[in-house]
N, C-alpha and C positions, 0 to 999 in steps of 0.2 A: 504494500500500500504506500501511497505517497503522503508526505507530510503536508501540513497546512501551507507551509511556505512553497513547497513544490507545486501544489495545486494552484496557488496564487500565481506562480510564475508561468504555469501552463496556460492559465486563463489570459494572462497579459500577453504572452507570446502569440496566442491565437488572435487576440484582438488587434495586435499590431500587424499580423500577417494578412488578416481578413477583416478590415475595418467595417465593411458593409455586410453585416450579418442578416441576410435576408433569405426568405424562402425561395427556392428555385422554381416553385410552382406559382405563377402569377394568378391573382384572383381578384378581378374587379368587384365581384360580389362575394359576400361571406360564404354563402352556400356552395359557391364554385370551388372553394378550397376543400370542403368536405368531399365533393365528388372527384376532384383531381387527385386527392390522396388515395381515395378508394381505387382509382384507376392505376395508381402507381404501385400497387401490390404486385410483386413478381414482375415488375416492369420498370424501366428507367424513367426518370423525370423528363429526360430529353424526348422520349417517345410520347409521353403524356402531353407535353407542351406542343407537339405536332398535331395531336388529335383534338385537344380541347377547343381551339378557335372555331373549327367547323361544327363541333358538337354544341357549343354555346350559341353559335349563330342559328343553328336549327331549332334549339330550345332556349330562347332568349330570356325566359323568366322561370322562376321556381314553379309557378302554376303550370307552365307548359310541360315541364318534366312530370309533374303530378298527374297531369291528364294523359300522359303518354302511356303506351304499353312497352314493356321491356324490349319486345321485338323491334320496336321503332328506334330504340336507342342503340341496339347491338351493332348495326352496320358502321356506326360512327366510332365505335371503340374496339372493333374487331382486332386491330393490330396490338392492342394492349394485353391480349391474352385473358383467358377466363371470362370472356365477354358475356356469357349467359348470366353468370352469377353477379358480375359487376353491374350489368344493366338492370337486373332485378333489384339489387341493393340501392342503386341510384334512384330508381323510380319509387321504390318503397320509402326511402328516406325523404324524398320530396313530398310524398303524400303525408307522412307523419309531421314534417315541418309545417306544412300548410294547414293540417287539421288540428294539431295540438299546440303549435307554438306560434301561430299567427304569421308564419312565413319567416320567422327569425331563427337563427342558429342559437341553441341554448348556450348560456354562459357559465355552466357548471359541469363538472365531471359526471355527476350522477345522471343527469338528463342526456348528456352527449352519448354516454355508453348505452343508452336505451335505443338509440337510432340504428336502423339497419346498416350493417357494414362498418360501423364505427367502433374501433378499439381504443386502447389507451394511447397508442402512438398518435392517432388522428386527433383524439380529444385533447391531448397535451399541446399539439400543434395549433389547434384552434384557440385554446385558452391562452397560449403564449403570443401568437401572432395577431389575433383579432382582439382579444380582451386584455392582453398584457398582464395576465395573472402571474404573480411572482411564484417561482418554484416550478413552473411548467417545464417538464423534462422529457424531450422526445427521444426515444430509444429506437433507432433503426439499425440496419446491419452495420453501417459505418460506426455508429456509436458503440455497438457491442464489441466490434473488433478493436477499435482504438482505446476504449475504456480498459480493456484487458491488457493490451500492449503497453499502454502508458503505466499501468499499475493503479489506476483509479478504483478498479475492482479486481478481485482475485479469482480468476477462473470461472466467472459467472457467464452463463449463456442465456438465462431466462430474462427477457426484457423487463418484466415487472420487478424482479429482484435487482437488476442493474439500475432501474429508475429509482428505487428506494435508496440504494446505496449512494447514487449521485446526488440525490436530494439532501443527503447528510453532509456532503462536502462542498457543494457548489453554493455560492451566494444566491439566494432566491431571485434577486433582481438581475442576475446575470445568467441564469440557467437556460433560458430560451435562446439567447444569443450564442451561448457556448455550444448548444446542440447544433445550431445552424453552422457554426464555424467548424465543428468537428466533422460534419458531413463534407464541407468544402475541402478540408485537409485530407480526409479519407479518399476523396476522388482525385485530388491533385498529387498527393505525396505518399500517404500511408496506405497504399493499395493492398488489397488482399494478397496478391502475388507480387513479390519483389518490391517491398517498400523502399522508397528512395531516402534512406537514412542520411545520405551525404548532404541532402538539401533540406533536411527537416529542422524546422525552428524549435521542435520540442525535444530533440534528442538529449539535451542536457538533463532533462527530468524524465526520460523514458525508461521504463523498466525493461522493455524489450531490447533496447539498445544496450543497456547495462549488461544484460545476460548474454549479449552477443560478444562480450569482451571489449566493448567500447570501440569496436572496429566496424568497417563497412562489410564485414562478412555476412551481416544480416541481409544483404542484398541478394544472397544466394538462396534464401529460405523460400 
């Protein structure tokens, strides 16, 4: 595990390296973030961002989604994979938002988790990005990988357990931004295969780098 000082330095290094901690999924409307994140499951954000402009042009309002059938949505999201399930979740979610929430995205974890297709990752993203709730901690595949490599958690793979551990060590007002930055760093530098340790701004405080002997031998892992 990392010390408080090491955690502080990790946060500061990420902030310096990635000053713009923003979600890679654009969302002019709040509910669009819910739907885009649902599409991103087992799919890249890059692919989702290619699909959503046409999708949201065809269904320009929440009500238009609520009135649609999943089969009408499927052709627009086919390339995202699992399109049958995703289309059903999007339509069902739109219907619940329209019927029970007056068309607004809920601002609390309990109600968000009741929405079709919404799990803790999505709920935390909504709470952090839309409502700026302190402590919102989004755990995706990048966060799981980097949290373990850095030594912020110790051998954990379960997203909920990682979220709870990160909540203990991250300043609540910096948690959401930290998670966005860790995704950016995971994509650019600390990749699943052959992490670029030689260009990593975090290697000073990285457990993975320490265990590699402080050399760039980790590039061969």
